Legacy VTK file of the C-alpha trace (Angstrom):
# vtk DataFile Version 3.0
C-alpha trace
ASCII
DATASET POLYDATA
POINTS 299 float
8.486 -169.201 43.217
10.372 -171.398 40.342
11.676 -174.949 40.498
15.088 -175.841 42.072
16.236 -178.945 40.635
19.721 -180.665 40.851
21.539 -182.786 38.531
24.340 -185.036 39.201
26.421 -185.403 35.797
28.673 -188.397 35.686
31.382 -188.046 33.200
33.061 -191.739 32.767
36.393 -190.830 31.154
37.935 -193.793 32.573
40.734 -194.881 30.345
39.547 -192.375 27.507
40.420 -189.611 29.784
44.044 -190.524 30.152
44.656 -191.219 26.148
42.716 -187.945 25.214
43.124 -185.283 27.980
45.432 -186.136 30.619
48.709 -187.166 29.177
48.684 -190.627 30.185
48.568 -192.235 26.631
52.278 -193.689 27.120
51.894 -194.242 30.732
50.530 -198.021 31.841
50.479 -196.902 35.408
47.973 -193.763 34.499
46.034 -196.087 32.070
45.686 -198.710 34.755
43.759 -195.975 36.895
41.401 -195.640 34.306
41.062 -199.245 34.503
40.284 -199.038 37.784
37.767 -196.153 37.098
35.706 -198.426 34.794
36.002 -201.555 36.879
35.433 -200.494 40.690
34.608 -196.420 40.318
31.577 -196.974 38.136
29.911 -200.119 40.337
30.884 -198.148 43.735
28.959 -195.050 42.171
25.903 -197.351 40.918
25.666 -198.728 44.574
25.900 -195.296 46.203
23.115 -193.947 43.966
20.824 -197.135 44.432
21.427 -196.429 47.996
20.345 -192.847 47.850
17.257 -193.391 45.547
18.728 -191.059 43.101
18.823 -191.092 39.224
21.586 -189.195 37.535
22.951 -188.572 34.246
25.919 -190.411 32.644
28.107 -189.020 29.599
30.067 -191.778 28.351
32.662 -191.889 26.046
32.568 -194.393 23.145
35.856 -195.693 24.215
34.412 -196.484 27.817
31.247 -197.976 26.375
33.581 -200.667 24.521
36.102 -200.947 27.135
33.273 -201.638 29.975
30.548 -202.846 28.689
29.102 -204.791 31.512
29.412 -201.648 33.762
27.654 -199.429 31.366
25.144 -201.710 30.790
24.352 -201.863 34.473
24.168 -198.159 34.488
21.631 -198.423 31.920
19.966 -201.022 33.853
19.399 -198.987 36.811
17.497 -196.479 34.974
20.216 -193.673 34.520
20.651 -191.232 31.442
23.069 -191.810 29.123
24.635 -189.213 26.903
27.484 -188.806 24.595
30.868 -187.429 25.687
33.144 -188.122 22.657
34.758 -191.227 21.680
38.335 -190.986 23.055
37.628 -187.630 25.124
39.383 -185.918 22.193
39.384 -181.965 22.242
36.741 -180.903 19.611
38.584 -177.997 18.666
41.446 -180.270 17.326
38.914 -182.112 15.347
37.931 -181.289 11.766
33.706 -181.409 10.998
34.302 -184.825 9.367
36.199 -186.275 12.313
33.574 -184.651 14.686
30.907 -185.981 13.045
32.062 -189.531 12.653
32.556 -189.510 16.576
29.239 -188.119 17.538
27.646 -190.839 14.736
29.417 -193.709 16.449
28.582 -192.479 19.785
25.073 -192.215 19.139
25.392 -195.639 17.582
27.323 -197.134 20.640
24.623 -195.434 23.314
21.501 -196.770 21.485
23.047 -200.350 21.106
23.261 -200.298 25.030
20.006 -198.730 25.841
17.803 -199.136 23.002
17.098 -195.547 22.187
19.060 -192.765 20.844
20.655 -190.578 23.265
19.240 -186.926 24.027
22.068 -185.305 25.787
25.444 -183.948 24.518
28.622 -183.126 26.539
31.697 -182.232 24.780
34.809 -183.537 25.974
37.019 -181.228 27.340
34.063 -178.876 27.570
35.028 -177.380 24.593
33.139 -176.322 21.521
34.718 -176.060 18.011
33.535 -174.078 15.512
31.306 -177.189 14.099
29.944 -178.133 17.437
26.660 -176.155 17.649
25.957 -176.813 13.860
26.778 -180.872 14.681
24.601 -181.032 17.923
21.458 -179.370 16.099
22.219 -181.617 13.089
22.147 -184.960 15.151
18.758 -183.732 17.055
19.787 -183.601 20.452
17.544 -182.314 22.740
20.092 -180.343 25.206
23.811 -179.754 25.291
25.473 -179.531 28.749
29.170 -178.182 27.788
28.961 -174.372 28.623
29.379 -171.973 31.332
27.099 -168.652 30.421
25.014 -168.943 33.456
25.458 -170.746 36.692
22.067 -171.949 37.235
19.677 -171.152 34.453
19.118 -172.990 31.333
18.818 -171.232 27.684
18.732 -171.830 24.330
22.006 -172.739 22.732
23.269 -170.423 20.276
25.275 -171.175 16.688
27.356 -168.224 15.018
28.734 -166.313 17.988
31.552 -164.217 16.838
34.244 -162.393 18.678
37.701 -160.478 17.230
40.944 -162.423 18.767
44.149 -159.966 19.363
46.140 -159.458 16.876
49.462 -157.771 18.295
51.041 -157.676 15.210
48.039 -155.502 13.644
46.411 -152.137 14.216
44.158 -152.288 17.547
41.487 -151.404 15.344
40.882 -155.043 13.993
40.169 -156.537 17.334
38.361 -153.641 19.176
34.971 -155.038 18.572
32.245 -156.260 21.158
31.260 -160.043 21.186
28.154 -160.744 19.085
25.714 -163.473 20.189
24.757 -165.614 17.299
21.474 -167.635 16.068
19.405 -169.233 19.028
18.487 -172.927 18.110
15.595 -174.897 20.003
18.662 -176.875 21.637
18.229 -176.341 25.693
21.942 -175.405 26.935
22.211 -176.553 30.757
25.134 -174.836 32.380
27.941 -176.694 33.975
30.758 -174.975 36.110
34.222 -175.676 36.792
33.898 -174.919 40.150
31.158 -177.744 40.580
33.642 -180.571 38.909
35.878 -183.123 41.228
38.669 -182.877 38.581
40.251 -179.561 38.812
41.003 -179.974 42.515
41.254 -183.628 42.830
42.943 -185.438 40.066
46.678 -186.127 40.203
48.064 -185.288 36.788
51.849 -185.630 35.655
51.590 -184.812 31.887
51.341 -182.466 30.199
51.357 -180.000 33.278
52.102 -181.451 36.605
49.441 -181.176 38.957
49.083 -182.183 42.520
45.018 -183.244 42.831
45.470 -183.113 46.509
42.985 -180.545 47.627
40.901 -181.204 50.767
37.488 -182.916 49.454
35.914 -181.721 52.221
36.872 -178.190 51.488
35.671 -178.647 47.778
31.965 -179.755 49.423
32.097 -177.338 52.359
33.236 -173.865 50.360
32.290 -174.907 46.484
29.432 -177.184 46.533
27.309 -176.326 49.403
27.926 -172.728 49.254
26.782 -172.506 45.682
23.627 -174.453 46.218
23.046 -172.451 49.565
23.225 -169.396 47.250
20.902 -170.791 44.647
18.236 -171.938 47.307
18.898 -168.577 49.710
19.262 -166.115 47.489
17.925 -167.191 44.102
15.130 -168.911 44.851
14.660 -171.218 41.602
17.293 -172.625 38.989
19.398 -175.675 38.281
21.933 -176.877 40.066
24.330 -179.177 38.065
27.489 -180.787 39.537
30.010 -182.979 37.651
31.860 -185.877 39.251
33.500 -188.790 37.698
34.187 -192.326 38.789
38.009 -192.101 38.501
37.361 -189.815 41.817
34.459 -190.268 43.257
34.458 -193.836 42.894
37.386 -193.737 45.298
36.633 -194.877 49.055
37.443 -191.190 50.757
34.970 -189.474 48.451
31.930 -191.857 48.694
30.971 -190.704 52.162
31.392 -187.187 51.059
28.990 -187.498 48.238
26.461 -189.414 50.180
26.289 -186.521 52.794
25.925 -184.059 50.264
23.079 -186.016 49.093
21.362 -186.040 52.396
21.896 -182.123 52.438
20.283 -181.571 49.475
17.000 -183.883 50.199
16.915 -181.942 53.838
15.767 -178.890 51.777
12.221 -178.480 51.139
11.194 -177.940 47.526
14.414 -179.449 45.823
14.433 -182.498 43.682
17.163 -184.426 41.925
16.542 -184.947 38.219
17.968 -186.070 35.205
19.297 -183.573 32.745
16.813 -184.882 30.325
14.304 -184.181 32.437
15.496 -180.634 33.394
15.824 -180.098 29.312
12.112 -181.289 29.186
10.719 -178.812 31.479
12.421 -176.070 30.455
11.499 -176.872 26.765
8.016 -176.813 27.873
7.828 -173.785 30.162
11.355 -171.687 29.661
10.126 -169.658 32.880
10.417 -172.596 35.184
13.881 -171.653 36.464
13.228 -167.866 36.589
14.725 -166.315 39.758
11.927 -163.838 41.371
14.826 -162.075 43.132
17.324 -159.641 42.018
19.889 -162.302 41.922
20.581 -163.948 38.708
LINES 1 300
299 0 1 2 3 4 5 6 7 8 9 10 11 12 13 14 15 16 17 18 19 20 21 22 23 24 25 26 27 28 29 30 31 32 33 34 35 36 37 38 39 40 41 42 43 44 45 46 47 48 49 50 51 52 53 54 55 56 57 58 59 60 61 62 63 64 65 66 67 68 69 70 71 72 73 74 75 76 77 78 79 80 81 82 83 84 85 86 87 88 89 90 91 92 93 94 95 96 97 98 99 100 101 102 103 104 105 106 107 108 109 110 111 112 113 114 115 116 117 118 119 120 121 122 123 124 125 126 127 128 129 130 131 132 133 134 135 136 137 138 139 140 141 142 143 144 145 146 147 148 149 150 151 152 153 154 155 156 157 158 159 160 161 162 163 164 165 166 167 168 169 170 171 172 173 174 175 176 177 178 179 180 181 182 183 184 185 186 187 188 189 190 191 192 193 194 195 196 197 198 199 200 201 202 203 204 205 206 207 208 209 210 211 212 213 214 215 216 217 218 219 220 221 222 223 224 225 226 227 228 229 230 231 232 233 234 235 236 237 238 239 240 241 242 243 244 245 246 247 248 249 250 251 252 253 254 255 256 257 258 259 260 261 262 263 264 265 266 267 268 269 270 271 272 273 274 275 276 277 278 279 280 281 282 283 284 285 286 287 288 289 290 291 292 293 294 295 296 297 298
């Protein structure tokens, strides 16, 4: 039987999220929500993790590091991993190669300035890869990426050069009737994430660019998504990595903290399951790619 490891990934978007993704760049009210996430949400999550004796992985935009330097230094001082996550939560698909490279370089420097060592983890803003992202992740020597969703519970090797044909309705069908072609494997570990284990889609109220209510019952999110996927991994697959992604913007809110505490206790009550950083998971996989393979018919 393989290992089952759980990793809490905390994307500290804060003000950067409103500038780069959520349409709040012209709204002092929305930006104030980002300030609250940095000034209140980060310390609350840090205290919760200390109370629960859990080490996590934080993906921090450069903007967040420079705006909330004291809070991010506290994250590092508490022993949590810090990886990069853009500068202002830009969409990589809108960036040139030079822009994306500049942001990655600056982000590496900012994390190193806080922690004393270069980050080993890359998580793309928006969870989007540009055509250049795989090459840049490899070029800058990251141990792992955690931005894609090809698998639910098992790491694999990040590829570069995947190809697919887009539909062009003004052309002959033969021009797009081609299968997806996987590119070349790299030695970068890809640790999967999931929109169904992310708190933003159900929980964040957004006015722009598309109105989103963000008022789902958080207990529903845990009971029907987080716990059911965790139970599937444990009961049917029997091995793998369970990543879930939270934000101080949401899980730093008072009504969310008890639910996260309950879920951590739920995981801890399961025999053979451990919390780890994504760095630890990537190193385990690199040492032995079979460590998270399922021995059942379930993949």
